[in-house]
VOLUMRO-696661 format. One record per residue (C-alpha): chain; x, y, z. Coordinates in nm, 2 decimals, padded with zeros to 4 digits. Each point is the difference from the previous one (the first is absolute). Example, Ala and Ser with C-alpha at 12.3 -4.5 7.8 and 13.67 -1.06 7.14 Angstrom:
<pts>
> unit, u, v, w
> A, 01.23, -00.45, 00.78
> A, 00.14, 00.34, -00.07
</pts>
This chain:
<pts>
> unit, u, v, w
> A, -03.99, -04.55, -00.74
> A, 00.15, 00.03, 00.31
> A, 00.38, 00.14, 00.07
> A, 00.20, -00.28, 00.19
> A, 00.35, 00.13, 00.08
> A, 00.27, -00.25, -00.13
> A, 00.16, -00.21, 00.27
> A, 00.37, 00.07, -00.11
> A, 00.21, 00.24, -00.24
> A, 00.03, -00.27, -00.26
> A, -00.37, -00.10, 00.01
> A, -00.09, 00.38, -00.04
> A, 00.28, 00.06, -00.30
> A, -00.17, -00.31, -00.18
> A, -00.35, 00.14, 00.08
> A, 00.09, 00.35, -00.16
> A, 00.12, -00.17, -00.29
> A, -00.26, -00.25, -00.06
> A, -00.25, 00.27, 00.00
> A, 00.23, 00.20, -00.25
> A, 00.02, 00.29, 00.28
> A, 00.40, -00.05, 00.09
> A, 00.07, 00.30, -00.20
> A, -00.25, 00.19, 00.19
> A, 00.14, -00.11, 00.33
> A, 00.36, 00.13, -00.14
> A, -00.13, 00.33, -00.06
> A, -00.21, 00.00, 00.31
> A, 00.34, -00.06, 00.15
> A, 00.19, 00.26, -00.22
> A, -00.25, 00.27, 00.13
> A, -00.01, -00.04, 00.35
> A, 00.38, -00.06, 00.07
> A, -00.01, 00.37, -00.21
> A, -00.24, 00.17, 00.22
> A, 00.18, -00.11, 00.29
> A, 00.35, 00.13, -00.14
> A, 00.15, -00.31, -00.03
> A, -00.04, -00.03, -00.36
> A, 00.11, -00.34, -00.18
> A, -00.03, -00.10, -00.38
> A, -00.14, -00.33, -00.03
> A, -00.03, -00.09, -00.34
> A, -00.32, -00.10, -00.16
> A, 00.15, -00.34, -00.07
> A, 00.16, -00.06, 00.31
> A, -00.04, -00.43, 00.10
> A, -00.19, -00.03, 00.31
> A, 00.30, -00.14, 00.19
> A, 00.25, 00.30, -00.11
> A, -00.29, 00.23, 00.13
> A, -00.06, -00.20, 00.33
> A, 00.38, 00.06, 00.07
> A, 00.05, 00.35, -00.14
> A, -00.30, 00.11, 00.27
> A, 00.10, -00.22, 00.25
> A, 00.40, 00.17, -00.04
> A, -00.15, 00.34, 00.02
> A, -00.22, -00.07, 00.29
> A, 00.31, -00.15, 00.17
> A, 00.24, 00.36, -00.06
> A, -00.32, 00.22, 00.10
> A, -00.04, -00.20, 00.34
> A, 00.41, 00.00, 00.06
> A, 00.08, 00.32, -00.12
> A, -00.33, 00.25, -00.07
> A, -00.24, -00.10, 00.30
> A, -00.20, 00.29, -00.03
> A, -00.05, -00.01, -00.40
> A, -00.06, -00.41, 00.05
> A, -00.33, 00.13, 00.23
> A, -00.09, 00.23, -00.25
> A, 00.01, -00.20, -00.26
> A, -00.26, -00.26, 00.21
> A, -00.21, 00.31, 00.08
> A, -00.02, 00.06, -00.38
> A, -00.08, -00.29, -00.14
> A, -00.23, -00.05, 00.32
> A, 00.13, -00.36, 00.15
> A, -00.21, -00.04, 00.33
> A, 00.20, 00.10, 00.32
> A, -00.13, -00.32, 00.14
> A, 00.14, -00.23, -00.25
> A, 00.39, 00.16, 00.05
> A, -00.05, 00.00, 00.36
> A, -00.09, -00.39, -00.01
> A, 00.35, -00.07, -00.21
> A, 00.28, -00.09, 00.22
> A, 00.29, 00.23, -00.05
> A, 00.30, -00.21, 00.15
> A, 00.13, -00.06, -00.34
> A, 00.01, 00.29, -00.25
> A, 00.04, -00.24, -00.31
> A, -00.33, -00.17, 00.10
> A, -00.18, 00.30, 00.09
> A, 00.09, 00.13, -00.30
> A, -00.14, -00.32, -00.20
> A, -00.36, 00.01, 00.20
> A, -00.02, 00.40, -00.05
> A, 00.10, -00.05, -00.38
> A, -00.35, -00.24, 00.03
> A, -00.22, 00.23, 00.18
> A, 00.12, 00.28, -00.29
> A, -00.08, -00.18, -00.27
> A, -00.30, -00.17, 00.19
> A, -00.13, 00.37, 00.03
> A, 00.10, 00.08, -00.31
> A, -00.15, -00.32, -00.20
> A, -00.34, 00.13, 00.19
> A, 00.01, 00.33, -00.13
> A, 00.04, -00.14, -00.36
> A, -00.28, -00.27, 00.02
> A, -00.24, 00.24, 00.13
> A, 00.07, 00.26, -00.27
> A, -00.03, -00.26, -00.25
> A, -00.31, -00.17, 00.15
> A, -00.23, 00.30, 00.05
</pts>
């Protein structure tokens, strides 16, 4: 089975639930945000929509108030720079939503591979 990245955040979160790896995804997010010195405490039982909105809110605040920390977080999570540069940064709320997807996609990739291999 080859890895095919989901097309959007909702599909990604439903795939994580379907494969019973959603809790691992939440744990990976908590771990990498803590490594970037931007700790979050997403509960294991957080609803997918709430998780998406919480990550998006955190990213919005980082872009707006702590840009260097935002860049460090992307580096720690290992979000591809070319993907971030391809985004339109005109609207910060929209940018936060797009970056949230990139973060969740990268974290899901880590969890998926760790589970498979």
